[in-house]
SEGU-46514 format. One record per residue (C-alpha): residue in one letter; y, x, z. Coordinates in steps of 0.05 Angstrom, whole numbers. Example, Ala and Ser with C-alpha at 12.3 -4.5 7.8 and 13.67 -1.06 7.14 Angstrom:
// residues 2
> res,Y,X,Z
> A,-90,246,156
> S,-21,273,143
This chain:
// residues 298
> res,Y,X,Z
> X,-1,-4,-6
> X,65,23,-20
> X,37,80,-66
> X,22,51,-128
> X,43,-16,-161
> X,-10,-72,-190
> X,9,-143,-196
> X,-34,-190,-162
> X,-36,-273,-164
> X,-86,-279,-118
> X,-39,-241,-65
> X,20,-293,-83
> X,-38,-352,-66
> X,-48,-322,-4
> X,35,-323,0
> X,32,-397,-9
> X,-19,-408,36
> X,26,-366,103
> X,81,-405,84
> X,45,-473,99
> X,15,-446,160
> X,83,-418,188
> X,125,-489,158
> X,68,-529,191
> X,81,-566,120
> X,53,-563,42
> X,86,-516,4
> X,107,-558,-39
> X,142,-594,10
> X,177,-532,40
> X,209,-516,-26
> X,234,-585,-36
> X,263,-588,27
> X,289,-518,41
> X,304,-492,-29
> X,321,-540,-82
> X,348,-597,-49
> X,401,-553,-9
> X,424,-515,-73
> X,424,-574,-115
> X,365,-550,-163
> X,351,-618,-187
> X,298,-608,-250
> X,258,-552,-202
> X,193,-574,-167
> X,124,-562,-147
> X,77,-588,-210
> X,38,-633,-169
> X,-28,-656,-207
> X,-32,-723,-245
> X,47,-735,-229
> X,86,-761,-284
> X,144,-716,-289
> X,210,-741,-335
> X,229,-689,-387
> X,166,-639,-366
> X,159,-597,-437
> X,90,-590,-472
> X,65,-512,-477
> X,45,-490,-541
> X,4,-432,-577
> X,2,-402,-642
> X,-74,-398,-667
> X,-57,-375,-744
> X,-14,-382,-800
> X,17,-451,-800
> X,-27,-476,-739
> X,2,-489,-671
> X,-37,-523,-618
> X,-22,-550,-546
> X,-36,-498,-494
> X,-99,-512,-449
> X,-69,-551,-395
> X,-73,-522,-323
> X,-80,-549,-253
> X,-18,-525,-215
> X,-51,-530,-154
> X,-89,-463,-173
> X,-49,-420,-182
> X,7,-448,-128
> X,57,-396,-114
> X,39,-352,-172
> X,58,-407,-221
> X,65,-477,-205
> X,132,-489,-217
> X,174,-518,-263
> X,246,-509,-270
> X,310,-503,-324
> X,352,-442,-344
> X,411,-481,-308
> X,373,-490,-243
> X,348,-417,-241
> X,419,-379,-247
> X,432,-431,-183
> X,374,-395,-153
> X,404,-326,-165
> X,466,-340,-151
> X,441,-361,-78
> X,386,-305,-75
> X,432,-250,-89
> X,502,-287,-61
> X,532,-270,8
> X,517,-337,35
> X,462,-344,33
> X,417,-383,86
> X,384,-321,131
> X,346,-377,160
> X,303,-391,96
> X,309,-311,76
> X,336,-261,120
> X,382,-204,100
> X,320,-159,118
> X,280,-190,74
> X,334,-194,26
> X,337,-121,25
> X,256,-111,22
> X,259,-149,-42
> X,304,-113,-77
> X,286,-33,-47
> X,244,4,-93
> X,178,14,-61
> X,126,37,-120
> X,138,67,-187
> X,109,28,-246
> X,73,57,-309
> X,116,50,-362
> X,128,83,-433
> X,166,152,-439
> X,215,130,-475
> X,235,79,-425
> X,276,85,-356
> X,235,89,-291
> X,220,23,-267
> X,199,9,-188
> X,175,-50,-158
> X,201,-82,-91
> X,173,-136,-50
> X,176,-185,-112
> X,220,-165,-166
> X,224,-104,-216
> X,279,-56,-207
> X,309,-13,-270
> X,359,-7,-317
> X,376,-30,-380
> X,439,-8,-422
> X,463,39,-362
> X,465,-21,-315
> X,423,-27,-255
> X,376,-90,-273
> X,333,-136,-229
> X,285,-171,-259
> X,228,-210,-273
> X,172,-252,-318
> X,130,-300,-325
> X,78,-339,-364
> X,18,-391,-354
> X,-11,-442,-393
> X,35,-436,-464
> X,94,-424,-423
> X,130,-358,-415
> X,203,-336,-378
> X,245,-282,-352
> X,295,-280,-302
> X,341,-215,-309
> X,396,-203,-260
> X,456,-149,-258
> X,479,-141,-193
> X,544,-105,-209
> X,567,-150,-261
> X,540,-212,-217
> X,508,-231,-294
> X,446,-273,-294
> X,399,-282,-362
> X,344,-335,-359
> X,306,-346,-416
> X,248,-405,-418
> X,200,-415,-472
> X,141,-469,-487
> X,117,-429,-538
> X,67,-377,-511
> X,67,-323,-574
> X,139,-312,-564
> X,155,-262,-509
> X,224,-273,-483
> X,244,-198,-457
> X,278,-179,-517
> X,314,-248,-526
> X,340,-228,-452
> X,348,-153,-471
> X,391,-175,-530
> X,439,-230,-501
> X,455,-177,-445
> X,471,-133,-509
> X,527,-183,-531
> X,549,-200,-462
> X,568,-121,-456
> X,586,-110,-530
> X,523,-55,-542
> X,492,-61,-604
> X,434,-109,-614
> X,391,-134,-677
> X,378,-200,-697
> X,310,-225,-708
> X,281,-216,-787
> X,229,-257,-817
> X,182,-213,-855
> X,160,-234,-922
> X,89,-218,-954
> X,73,-183,-1011
> X,15,-173,-1056
> X,-11,-97,-1059
> X,-68,-71,-1081
> X,-136,-97,-1034
> X,-164,-14,-1039
> X,-108,-9,-990
> X,-136,-46,-937
> X,-200,3,-943
> X,-155,55,-923
> X,-135,22,-857
> X,-206,4,-841
> X,-228,42,-767
> X,-215,50,-698
> X,-147,75,-671
> X,-131,102,-601
> X,-77,57,-579
> X,-73,77,-507
> X,-122,113,-463
> X,-158,52,-444
> X,-142,5,-502
> X,-172,23,-580
> X,-153,-20,-637
> X,-205,-32,-694
> X,-178,-52,-766
> X,-220,-90,-813
> X,-226,-132,-870
> X,-245,-212,-865
> X,-234,-253,-925
> X,-194,-207,-962
> X,-146,-202,-901
> X,-130,-142,-858
> X,-145,-163,-781
> X,-136,-127,-721
> X,-167,-128,-649
> X,-150,-92,-590
> X,-203,-84,-533
> X,-213,-146,-495
> X,-166,-185,-539
> X,-161,-233,-594
> X,-159,-211,-671
> X,-103,-221,-707
> X,-87,-216,-783
> X,-39,-173,-816
> X,4,-190,-878
> X,37,-135,-919
> X,108,-130,-928
> X,96,-66,-966
> X,35,-18,-984
> X,50,9,-906
> X,83,-39,-871
> X,45,-95,-835
> X,65,-157,-794
> X,29,-203,-751
> X,43,-281,-744
> X,6,-295,-681
> X,48,-245,-643
> X,116,-214,-651
> X,88,-138,-678
> X,90,-95,-731
> X,40,-36,-757
> X,64,17,-802
> X,-4,68,-822
> X,19,135,-833
> X,-19,179,-891
> X,-48,258,-880
> X,-25,302,-940
> X,-97,280,-971
> X,-77,209,-972
> X,-123,177,-921
> X,-92,140,-864
> X,-78,189,-796
> X,-53,128,-752
> X,-5,72,-746
> X,58,67,-710
> X,59,-4,-664
> X,122,-35,-667
> X,127,-87,-605
> X,180,-111,-551
> X,221,-56,-576
> X,171,-1,-566
> X,144,46,-614
> X,67,72,-596
> X,27,115,-647
> X,-51,108,-650
> X,-87,162,-687
> X,-144,148,-724
> X,-206,167,-684
> X,-259,157,-737
> X,-278,178,-806
């Protein structure tokens, strides 16, 4: 403890039980009476199973070209404090104003607890080209655009979210989506860049082009993306298909003879050629990061 970071949903379920034991009431009731109602978070609550909640969004996932499906529903009594709440961007802004403000009710969260929340405890494993990130007792602490940032993301049953706070600027950025294949983190990062007058790139839609099918054959093989993750490339029904260790496969569509993009996830792949014309690896671009994966088989 305190030496290494590993996120645990089970840990938050345990914390839920602690709250219920100390408060002597269900977690849903405690959150409603102690936090949501006092803060005016009228569109936030615990998703009690079978309860009809007006205007509650449905989660969706992208299964293939032009195929969108409803995400498999989840009984939110299972994740409890690890993911059982619903909210809106406006309500989350109210939450951040309270959490990081100077006049928050210490009977709900003491100053000592708030300090622990935002104190770097354990260093997180990050790619070498990204700023150092640490985990406090519940949030990530790092820097973005040379500014301090406190943030966290989440995802469940076709929904993804990110809540960012820049303490020196007292700025909150919240992004919610009910499309489980669209990471909200880069959107939040770009919104921050816009507000700070920093450079940013508008997203573009890649266009598929026709290429010689023989090019696919060169790309077939196994690539080492991370120490614990390999990506296999194969041909199925005349298309190039990629699959990472322990993950679903995805089709890669050519935008040039060396550049490919996926539709089910937001990523691009650029294959690199050796002097003899064979593929020596590829560069994966996703979530603003570039990772090179050398080919490890012949």
